[in-house]
C-alpha positions in Angstrom: 133.6 103.4 166.2 134.3 102.0 169.6 133.5 104.0 172.7 135.2 103.2 176.0 133.9 104.2 179.4 136.0 103.8 182.5 134.1 103.3 185.7 135.9 103.5 189.0 133.2 103.1 191.6 130.1 101.0 192.2 127.9 104.1 192.2 129.0 105.0 188.7 128.5 101.4 187.6 124.9 101.5 188.8 124.4 104.8 187.0 126.0 103.3 183.8 123.8 100.1 183.9 120.7 102.2 184.5 121.8 104.5 181.6 122.3 101.4 179.3 118.9 100.1 180.3 117.2 103.3 179.2 119.4 103.6 176.2 118.8 100.1 174.8 115.4 99.1 176.1 113.4 102.2 177.1 114.2 104.6 174.3 113.6 102.2 171.3 110.0 101.6 172.5 109.3 105.2 173.3 110.6 106.7 170.0 108.5 104.8 167.5 109.9 106.8 164.6 113.0 104.5 164.8 111.6 101.4 163.1 114.9 99.6 162.5 116.8 100.0 165.7 120.4 98.6 165.3 121.3 95.4 167.0 123.7 95.8 169.8 126.3 93.6 171.5 127.5 94.6 174.9 130.9 93.4 176.1 132.0 94.0 179.7 135.7 93.6 180.3 137.1 93.6 183.8 140.6 94.9 184.1 143.1 94.0 186.8 143.0 97.4 188.5 139.3 97.1 189.5 138.2 99.2 186.7 135.4 98.3 184.3 135.9 99.0 180.6 132.6 98.7 178.7 133.0 98.6 174.9 129.8 99.0 173.0 129.4 97.8 169.4 126.3 98.8 167.5 125.7 96.8 164.3 123.4 98.1 161.7 121.2 96.0 159.5 123.3 96.8 156.4 126.3 95.3 158.1 129.4 96.9 159.5 130.0 98.3 163.0 129.0 101.9 163.7 127.6 104.1 166.3 124.0 105.5 166.3 123.7 108.3 163.8 121.9 110.7 166.0 124.2 113.0 167.9 121.9 113.1 170.9 122.8 109.4 171.6 126.5 110.0 172.0 127.5 108.7 175.4 128.9 111.5 177.6 131.0 110.2 180.5 130.6 113.4 182.5 126.8 112.9 182.5 127.3 109.3 183.8 129.6 110.6 186.6 126.8 112.8 187.9 128.0 116.2 186.8 125.0 118.4 187.2 126.5 121.3 185.3 126.0 119.8 181.9 122.5 118.4 182.6 120.7 121.1 180.5 121.6 119.6 177.2 
């Protein structure tokens, strides 16, 4: 599965990079129950209309391209945009 996130401002880009830092670096060390964290490759594609499309591929050890199985790790664009209404869950 490929997830695309459209970023239209520098503030959202900073929030997105900070989110990716915690997502790929901070959480795997905190949650020690995940012993085989899938390898990731991050591609940043700049479009002509000053928008950033970030395509995230997560590759498992068994091969094949898939997203993380846990539903809590699904990227929610409204949380990246700073919507405080959905910050409870």
